[in-house]
C-alpha positions as CSV (number, residue, x, y, z in Angstrom):
1,M,66.2,63.2,-90.6
2,T,66.4,65.7,-87.8
3,V,66.2,63.6,-84.6
4,P,63.8,64.6,-81.9
5,S,63.0,64.2,-78.2
6,S,59.7,63.4,-76.5
7,M,58.1,62.1,-73.5
8,P,54.4,61.1,-73.2
9,E,51.9,62.5,-70.8
10,A,48.2,62.4,-70.0
11,V,47.4,66.1,-69.5
12,P,47.0,68.8,-72.1
13,S,50.0,71.0,-72.9
14,I,50.3,74.2,-71.0
15,S,51.1,77.6,-72.4
16,V,51.3,81.1,-70.9
17,A,49.9,84.2,-72.6
18,G,52.3,87.0,-73.4
19,C,52.8,89.7,-70.9
20,A,50.1,92.4,-70.8
21,G,51.4,95.7,-72.0
22,V,54.8,94.2,-73.0
23,R,55.7,93.2,-76.5
24,E,57.5,89.9,-76.9
25,P,60.7,90.2,-78.8
26,A,60.8,88.5,-82.2
27,A,62.1,85.0,-82.0
28,E,65.7,84.5,-83.0
29,P,66.7,81.3,-84.7
30,G,67.2,78.8,-81.9
31,G,66.5,81.6,-79.3
32,P,63.9,81.6,-76.6
33,L,60.5,83.3,-76.5
34,C,60.0,85.6,-73.6
35,S,56.7,84.2,-72.2
36,H,57.6,80.6,-72.7
37,D,61.0,81.0,-71.0
38,H,59.2,82.6,-68.1
39,A,56.7,79.8,-67.8
40,F,59.5,77.2,-68.1
41,S,61.4,78.9,-65.3
42,L,58.4,79.0,-63.1
43,A,57.7,75.3,-63.7
44,A,61.3,74.5,-63.0
45,G,60.9,76.3,-59.6
46,H,62.8,79.5,-60.3
47,A,62.5,82.7,-62.2
48,P,65.0,84.5,-64.5
49,A,67.4,86.6,-62.6
50,D,66.4,89.7,-64.4
51,S,62.7,89.3,-63.5
52,L,62.7,89.2,-59.7
53,I,61.2,92.0,-57.6
54,D,61.6,91.6,-53.9
55,G,62.4,87.9,-54.5
56,R,59.1,87.3,-56.3
57,P,58.9,86.2,-60.0
58,T,57.6,88.8,-62.4
59,L,58.3,90.1,-65.9
60,A,60.8,92.7,-66.8
61,T,59.5,96.0,-68.2
62,N,61.0,99.0,-69.8
63,R,59.8,101.4,-67.1
64,D,62.3,104.1,-66.1
65,P,63.1,103.4,-62.4
66,A,63.3,107.2,-61.9
67,A,59.7,107.7,-63.0
68,P,57.5,109.4,-60.4
69,A,55.6,107.2,-58.1
70,A,52.4,108.9,-59.1
71,D,52.6,107.1,-62.4
72,E,52.7,103.6,-60.8
73,P,49.1,102.6,-59.6
74,A,47.7,101.2,-62.8
75,P,50.8,99.4,-64.1
76,H,51.5,98.1,-60.6
77,A,48.0,96.5,-60.3
78,E,48.5,94.8,-63.7
79,L,51.9,93.4,-62.6
80,E,50.5,92.1,-59.3
81,A,47.7,90.3,-61.2
82,L,50.2,88.8,-63.6
83,R,52.4,87.6,-60.7
84,E,49.4,85.9,-59.1
85,H,48.5,84.3,-62.4
86,E,52.0,83.0,-62.8
87,R,52.1,81.8,-59.2
88,L,48.9,79.8,-59.6
89,L,50.2,78.4,-62.9
90,A,53.5,77.3,-61.2
91,H,51.5,75.5,-58.5
92,A,49.2,73.9,-60.9
93,I,52.1,72.5,-63.0
94,A,54.0,71.3,-59.9
95,G,50.9,69.7,-58.4
96,S,49.9,67.9,-61.5
97,G,53.1,65.8,-61.6
98,T,53.7,67.2,-65.1
99,G,57.2,68.0,-66.4
100,I,58.1,70.6,-69.0
101,W,60.8,70.4,-71.6
102,D,62.1,73.0,-73.9
103,R,64.2,72.0,-77.0
104,D,66.4,74.2,-79.2
105,V,66.2,72.3,-82.4
106,V,69.1,74.1,-84.0
107,T,71.7,73.6,-81.2
108,G,70.4,70.2,-80.2
109,E,69.9,71.2,-76.6
110,I,66.9,70.3,-74.5
111,R,66.2,71.7,-71.0
112,Y,64.0,69.9,-68.4
113,S,62.0,71.3,-65.5
114,A,62.7,70.0,-62.0
115,G,59.3,68.2,-62.2
116,W,60.3,66.5,-65.4
117,K,63.5,65.2,-63.9
118,A,61.7,64.1,-60.8
119,I,59.5,61.8,-62.9
120,L,62.6,59.8,-63.7
121,G,64.0,60.0,-60.3
122,Y,66.7,62.6,-61.0
123,A,67.7,65.6,-58.9
124,E,67.4,69.1,-60.4
125,H,71.2,69.3,-61.1
126,E,71.3,65.9,-62.9
127,L,70.8,65.1,-66.6
128,T,72.6,66.7,-69.5
129,S,71.0,69.0,-72.0
130,R,72.2,67.0,-75.0
131,I,69.4,65.7,-77.2
132,E,71.4,62.6,-78.0
133,D,71.4,61.6,-74.3
134,S,67.6,61.7,-74.3
135,Y,67.5,59.1,-77.1
136,L,69.5,56.7,-75.0
137,R,66.8,56.7,-72.3
138,L,64.1,55.6,-74.8
139,H,63.0,52.0,-74.7
140,P,64.6,50.2,-77.7
141,D,61.3,49.0,-79.0
142,D,59.8,52.5,-78.9
143,R,62.7,54.6,-80.2
144,E,61.9,54.4,-83.9
145,Y,58.3,55.3,-83.3
146,V,59.1,58.3,-81.1
147,L,61.6,59.7,-83.5
148,A,59.3,59.3,-86.4
149,A,56.5,61.1,-84.6
150,M,58.7,64.0,-83.8
151,Q,60.1,64.2,-87.3
152,A,56.6,64.3,-88.7
153,H,55.8,67.3,-86.5
154,F,59.0,69.0,-87.4
155,E,58.0,68.7,-91.1
156,G,54.6,70.0,-90.5
157,R,52.7,66.8,-91.2
158,T,51.0,66.8,-87.8
159,P,49.6,69.8,-85.9
160,T,51.1,68.7,-82.6
161,Y,53.5,66.1,-81.3
162,E,51.9,63.5,-79.0
163,V,53.3,60.1,-78.1
164,E,53.1,57.4,-75.4
165,H,56.2,55.3,-74.8
166,R,58.6,53.8,-72.3
167,I,61.6,55.7,-70.8
168,R,64.4,54.5,-68.6
169,C,64.5,56.0,-65.1
170,K,67.6,56.7,-63.0
171,D,67.3,53.3,-61.2
172,G,67.1,51.4,-64.5
173,R,63.4,50.7,-64.5
174,Y,61.2,51.8,-67.4
175,K,58.1,54.0,-66.9
176,W,55.4,54.8,-69.4
177,I,55.1,58.5,-70.2
178,C,52.9,60.6,-72.4
179,S,54.5,63.6,-74.0
180,R,52.8,66.4,-75.9
181,G,54.5,69.3,-77.6
182,K,54.4,71.9,-80.4
183,V,57.0,73.7,-82.5
184,M,56.8,77.3,-81.3
185,S,59.0,79.0,-83.9
186,R,60.2,78.3,-87.4
187,D,62.6,80.1,-89.8
188,A,61.7,81.6,-93.1
189,Q,61.9,78.3,-94.8
190,G,59.5,76.7,-92.2
191,R,62.3,74.7,-90.5
192,A,61.6,74.0,-86.8
193,L,63.7,76.2,-84.4
194,R,62.2,75.7,-81.0
195,M,59.7,73.2,-79.5
196,I,58.2,73.2,-76.0
197,G,56.1,70.4,-74.5
198,T,55.0,68.6,-71.4
199,T,55.5,65.1,-70.0
200,T,53.2,63.1,-67.7
201,D,53.9,59.7,-66.0
202,I,51.1,57.3,-67.1
203,T,52.7,54.1,-65.7
204,S,49.8,53.5,-63.3
205,M,47.2,54.1,-66.1
206,R,49.0,51.7,-68.4
207,E,49.3,49.1,-65.7
208,M,45.6,49.4,-64.9
209,A,44.8,49.1,-68.6
210,E,46.9,46.0,-68.8
211,R,45.1,44.5,-65.8
212,L,41.8,45.3,-67.4
213,R,42.9,43.6,-70.6
214,E,44.1,40.6,-68.7
215,S,40.7,40.4,-66.9
216,A,38.8,40.8,-70.1
217,A,41.0,38.1,-71.7
218,L,40.4,35.8,-68.7
219,I,36.6,36.3,-68.9
220,T,36.6,35.8,-72.6
221,N,38.7,32.6,-72.3
222,L,36.4,31.3,-69.6
223,T,33.2,32.0,-71.5
224,N,34.7,30.5,-74.7
225,E,35.4,27.3,-72.8
226,V,31.8,27.0,-71.3
227,P,29.7,24.6,-73.4
228,G,27.2,26.6,-75.3
229,L,26.8,30.3,-75.9
230,V,27.3,33.0,-73.2
231,F,25.8,36.2,-74.4
232,Q,24.7,39.8,-73.7
233,R,21.6,40.7,-75.6
234,R,20.4,44.3,-75.9
235,Q,17.0,45.5,-77.0
236,L,16.7,49.2,-77.7
237,P,13.5,51.2,-76.8
238,G,12.7,51.3,-80.6
239,G,12.6,47.4,-80.7
240,R,16.0,46.7,-82.4
241,A,17.8,43.9,-80.7
242,F,21.4,42.7,-81.1
243,F,24.0,40.6,-79.3
244,S,26.5,43.1,-77.8
245,Y,28.5,40.1,-76.6
246,A,28.6,36.5,-77.8
247,S,31.2,33.9,-76.8
248,A,32.9,31.6,-79.3
249,G,30.1,29.1,-78.6
250,I,27.8,30.9,-81.0
251,A,29.5,28.9,-83.7
252,E,28.2,25.7,-82.2
253,I,24.8,27.0,-81.2
254,Y,23.9,29.0,-84.3
255,E,26.8,28.3,-86.8
256,L,27.4,32.1,-86.8
257,T,30.2,34.4,-85.7
258,P,29.9,37.1,-82.9
259,G,30.1,39.8,-85.6
260,Q,27.1,38.5,-87.5
261,A,24.9,38.9,-84.4
262,A,26.3,42.2,-83.3
263,H,24.1,44.4,-85.6
264,D,20.7,42.7,-85.1
265,T,19.2,39.3,-84.3
266,A,17.7,38.8,-87.8
267,C,20.3,36.2,-88.6
268,I,19.3,34.3,-85.5
269,D,15.6,34.6,-86.1
270,A,16.1,33.1,-89.6
271,L,17.5,29.9,-87.9
272,I,14.6,29.4,-85.4
273,H,12.2,26.6,-86.4
274,P,9.1,28.2,-88.0
275,D,6.9,26.5,-85.4
276,D,8.9,28.0,-82.6
277,L,9.5,31.5,-83.9
278,D,6.4,33.1,-82.4
279,A,7.3,31.6,-79.0
280,W,10.9,32.8,-79.4
281,R,9.8,36.4,-80.0
282,A,7.0,36.4,-77.4
283,S,9.4,35.0,-74.7
284,F,11.7,38.0,-75.0
285,E,8.8,40.5,-75.2
286,H,7.3,39.0,-72.0
287,S,10.7,39.0,-70.2
288,A,11.3,42.7,-71.2
289,A,7.9,43.9,-70.3
290,N,7.9,42.3,-66.8
291,L,11.7,42.0,-66.2
292,T,11.3,38.3,-65.4
293,P,13.9,35.7,-66.2
294,W,13.9,34.5,-69.8
295,H,13.7,30.7,-70.3
296,L,12.8,28.8,-73.5
297,E,13.4,25.5,-75.1
298,F,13.3,25.8,-78.9
299,R,14.4,24.2,-82.1
300,V,16.8,25.6,-84.7
301,L,17.4,24.5,-88.3
302,L,21.1,24.8,-89.0
303,P,22.9,24.5,-92.4
304,Q,25.4,21.9,-91.1
305,Q,23.8,20.3,-88.1
306,G,20.2,20.3,-89.2
307,L,17.4,20.2,-86.6
308,R,18.7,20.8,-83.1
309,W,17.2,21.6,-79.7
310,R,18.4,24.6,-77.7
311,Q,17.6,25.9,-74.2
312,G,18.1,29.5,-73.3
313,D,18.2,31.2,-69.8
314,A,18.9,34.8,-69.0
315,R,18.1,37.6,-66.6
316,P,17.0,41.1,-67.8
317,Q,18.0,44.5,-66.6
318,R,16.5,47.9,-67.6
319,L,18.9,50.7,-68.3
320,A,18.2,54.4,-67.7
321,D,17.6,55.0,-71.4
322,G,15.0,52.3,-71.6
323,T,17.3,49.6,-73.1
324,T,16.7,46.1,-71.9
325,V,19.9,44.0,-71.4
326,W,19.9,40.2,-70.9
327,H,22.9,38.3,-69.6
328,G,22.6,34.6,-70.1
329,F,23.5,31.4,-71.9
330,I,22.1,29.0,-74.5
331,T,23.0,25.4,-74.5
332,D,22.5,22.4,-76.8
333,V,19.8,20.1,-75.3
334,T,19.3,17.9,-78.4
335,E,20.5,14.7,-76.7
336,R,18.4,15.5,-73.6
337,K,15.3,16.0,-75.7
338,R,16.0,12.7,-77.5
339,I,16.2,10.9,-74.2
340,E,13.1,12.6,-72.9
341,A,11.2,11.5,-76.1
342,E,12.4,8.0,-75.6
343,L,11.3,7.9,-72.0
344,R,7.9,9.3,-73.1
345,E,7.7,6.6,-75.7
346,F,8.6,3.9,-73.2
347,A,6.0,5.2,-70.8
348,S,3.3,5.3,-73.5
349,T,4.3,2.5,-75.9
350,D,4.1,-1.3,-75.9
351,G,7.7,-2.5,-76.0
352,L,7.0,-5.4,-78.3
353,T,4.7,-4.0,-81.0
354,R,5.6,-0.2,-80.7
355,L,1.9,0.6,-80.5
356,A,0.4,2.6,-77.7
357,N,0.1,0.7,-74.4
358,R,-3.2,0.4,-72.5
359,R,-2.7,3.5,-70.3
360,H,-1.8,5.8,-73.2
361,F,-4.6,4.4,-75.4
362,M,-7.2,4.9,-72.7
363,A,-6.1,8.5,-72.2
364,R,-6.5,9.1,-75.9
365,V,-10.0,7.5,-75.9
366,E,-10.9,9.8,-72.9
367,S,-9.8,12.8,-74.8
368,Q,-11.8,11.8,-77.9
369,L,-14.9,11.3,-75.7
370,A,-14.6,15.0,-74.6
371,H,-14.7,16.0,-78.3
372,V,-17.8,13.8,-78.9
373,R,-19.5,15.4,-75.9
374,H,-18.8,18.9,-77.4
375,G,-20.7,17.8,-80.6
376,E,-17.7,17.2,-82.8
377,A,-17.5,14.3,-85.2
378,G,-18.1,10.9,-83.7
379,A,-15.5,8.1,-83.3
380,A,-15.5,4.3,-83.4
381,V,-13.6,1.9,-81.1
382,M,-12.6,-1.6,-82.3
383,M,-11.4,-4.6,-80.2
384,C,-9.3,-7.2,-82.0
385,D,-8.3,-10.7,-80.8
386,L,-5.9,-13.0,-82.7
387,D,-7.6,-16.4,-83.2
388,H,-6.0,-19.5,-81.9
389,F,-3.0,-17.6,-80.6
390,K,-2.4,-20.0,-77.7
391,S,-2.1,-22.8,-80.3
392,I,0.6,-20.9,-82.1
393,N,2.6,-20.4,-78.9
394,D,2.2,-24.0,-78.0
395,R,3.2,-25.3,-81.4
396,W,6.1,-23.0,-82.4
397,G,7.0,-21.2,-79.1
398,H,6.7,-17.7,-77.7
399,A,9.3,-16.3,-80.0
400,I,7.1,-17.1,-83.0
401,G,4.1,-15.9,-81.0
402,D,5.8,-12.5,-80.5
403,E,6.6,-12.3,-84.2
404,V,2.9,-12.9,-85.0
405,L,2.0,-10.0,-82.6
406,R,4.5,-7.7,-84.3
407,H,3.2,-8.8,-87.7
408,F,-0.4,-7.9,-86.9
409,A,0.7,-4.6,-85.4
410,E,2.4,-3.6,-88.6
411,I,-0.7,-4.5,-90.7
412,V,-2.9,-2.4,-88.4
413,R,-0.5,0.5,-88.6
414,T,-0.8,0.6,-92.4
415,Q,-4.5,1.1,-92.1
416,L,-4.5,4.0,-89.7
417,R,-5.2,7.6,-90.8
418,A,-3.8,10.8,-89.2
419,G,-5.7,11.1,-85.9
420,D,-6.3,7.4,-85.5
421,M,-4.6,5.3,-82.8
422,A,-4.0,1.6,-82.2
423,G,-2.9,0.0,-79.0
424,R,-2.0,-3.3,-77.5
425,I,-4.4,-3.8,-74.5
426,G,-2.9,-7.1,-73.3
427,G,-1.8,-10.5,-74.5
428,E,-3.1,-11.0,-78.1
429,E,-5.8,-8.2,-77.7
430,F,-5.6,-5.0,-79.6
431,A,-7.8,-1.9,-79.7
432,I,-8.2,0.7,-82.4
433,L,-9.6,4.3,-82.2
434,L,-10.9,5.7,-85.4
435,A,-11.5,9.4,-85.1
436,A,-14.3,11.0,-87.2
437,A,-15.6,7.6,-88.3
438,D,-19.1,6.1,-88.5
439,L,-20.0,2.5,-88.2
440,E,-19.8,1.8,-91.9
441,G,-16.4,3.3,-92.2
442,A,-15.2,1.3,-89.1
443,Q,-16.5,-1.9,-90.7
444,S,-14.6,-1.2,-93.9
445,V,-11.3,-0.7,-92.0
446,A,-12.0,-3.9,-90.0
447,R,-12.5,-6.0,-93.2
448,R,-9.2,-4.7,-94.7
449,I,-7.4,-5.7,-91.6
450,Q,-8.9,-9.1,-91.6
451,E,-8.1,-9.6,-95.3
452,R,-4.5,-8.4,-95.0
453,F,-3.8,-10.6,-92.0
454,A,-5.3,-13.7,-93.6
455,Q,-3.4,-13.0,-96.9
456,Q,-0.1,-12.7,-95.2
457,P,0.5,-15.9,-93.2
458,L,3.8,-16.2,-91.3
459,G,6.3,-18.8,-92.6
460,V,7.7,-20.9,-89.8
461,E,10.3,-23.7,-90.3
462,G,9.1,-24.7,-93.7
463,D,5.5,-24.5,-92.5
464,V,2.9,-21.8,-92.6
465,A,1.0,-20.4,-89.6
466,A,-2.5,-19.5,-90.8
467,L,-3.6,-16.2,-89.2
468,T,-7.1,-14.8,-88.5
469,V,-8.6,-12.2,-86.3
470,S,-11.9,-11.5,-84.7
471,I,-13.1,-7.9,-84.3
472,G,-15.8,-6.1,-82.3
473,I,-16.9,-2.5,-83.2
474,T,-18.9,0.2,-81.4
475,L,-19.4,3.9,-81.7
476,M,-18.6,6.4,-78.9
477,H,-21.6,8.2,-77.5
478,A,-21.9,11.5,-75.7
479,A,-23.8,9.8,-73.0
480,D,-20.9,7.4,-72.2
481,M,-19.8,7.8,-68.6
482,N,-16.2,7.3,-69.4
483,A,-13.8,5.8,-71.9
484,E,-14.2,2.3,-70.5
485,A,-17.9,2.4,-71.6
486,A,-17.1,2.2,-75.4
487,L,-14.3,-0.3,-74.7
488,T,-16.7,-2.5,-72.8
489,R,-19.3,-2.5,-75.7
490,S,-16.7,-3.3,-78.3
491,D,-15.3,-6.1,-76.1
492,F,-18.8,-7.5,-75.9
493,A,-19.1,-7.4,-79.7
494,L,-15.7,-9.2,-79.9
495,Y,-17.0,-11.9,-77.6
496,R,-19.9,-12.5,-80.0
497,A,-17.6,-12.6,-83.0
498,K,-15.4,-15.3,-81.3
499,K,-18.4,-17.3,-80.1
500,G,-19.9,-17.1,-83.6
501,G,-16.9,-19.0,-85.1
502,R,-14.0,-16.6,-85.1
503,N,-12.6,-14.6,-88.0
504,R,-15.8,-12.5,-87.8
505,I,-16.8,-8.8,-87.3
506,E,-19.6,-7.9,-84.9
507,C,-21.0,-4.5,-84.0
508,A,-22.5,-3.3,-80.7
């Protein structure tokens, strides 16, 4: 393989047009091209000795010096314009920090401009022109790649030569450079003869890119360690939404990968609990329309974890093209929701029987009264009192008494329909709300409760505790002042049942 030279750069390669009115000589194998040599000399800070007029760089011509001055005006103007063009080009190359190299592929020589040498810290008279020496300056890890890229261009497999690599400077340090070049002449068999190119120092750019990569890696690592999902969600003006960024936490929150949510949010929508899906979509629509913070607690149904609670928070921004972008996070709040549910239950439930406590039961009766007042189906309220309960406590102790209360609560629970509610009002007294029930239906429920309770006595230390219950029933009326009115009437009916001999049902 014919070995090459190269040095990377970040600006496009520079070429100079041929001289106006002057024909370029045909390229000799390994020989220079007129216009390119001239540009190289300008970039190096000097001009060929045979192209100086009054110390200024220009191009040689075939004009007879003895020709009359009257013939000079037009050619002279062209030459002056060309000189100015070359002067500006030389300044542009020097000011850009770009170096130029010119390689004779046949002889293995490579010439460098003063600017090229300055990139590596060398003076103009330093550095050899041997191509082999240039390979020694390449970083060992980059040498094979650089030589392969140049060989590919020599063989015509690439239109130009362009590489970025490290190169050793005079002080031993390595710089990143970008080199671009092109074979300018080939022989009849297509073999490369001459190649010219430019080199630019891109060390600062590479260092900046590395710092950006490190910052991005730091942010990614931080967000991946944050419990939950850190995300950027985009919603285009047409309505399509997708997660342009999702931390590793998406695996925990949705059991998905970042790539699955990068196209659209359909895969996430499919995991939202059906009862929460409308609220999920509406919450983003409201946030986008008003640019207000997004906040939502919602449920998901996941293949592995099952039903889980999530909480999302984010702030929206509107881009110039109408896209809405949210930056936020979603966390797992399943345990918190479980604790909240337990606290609500503790606040509304009797700890012994797990039925509603008095406060919660009365709130429900109050709500039912509102429905009755609006002309909806009526409701019945029952008061129940366990007969001879004090005797049970006195004979077998409070532990057995508590067991009797739980036993009765369980029997009542089996008789309730959806929409009904039972509660422990205090001691051995219980209340039952039967929604959409008339007096006859309420009496039927009361008899079943009495029968079940009597048929399932509690065995205690080889003995049996006979169990009976007295029940008072009333219907709720639209004219009732409050929930207590129906409870008072049913309590009065209960009093009559107990006074009439217990284990009875009375209505009021």
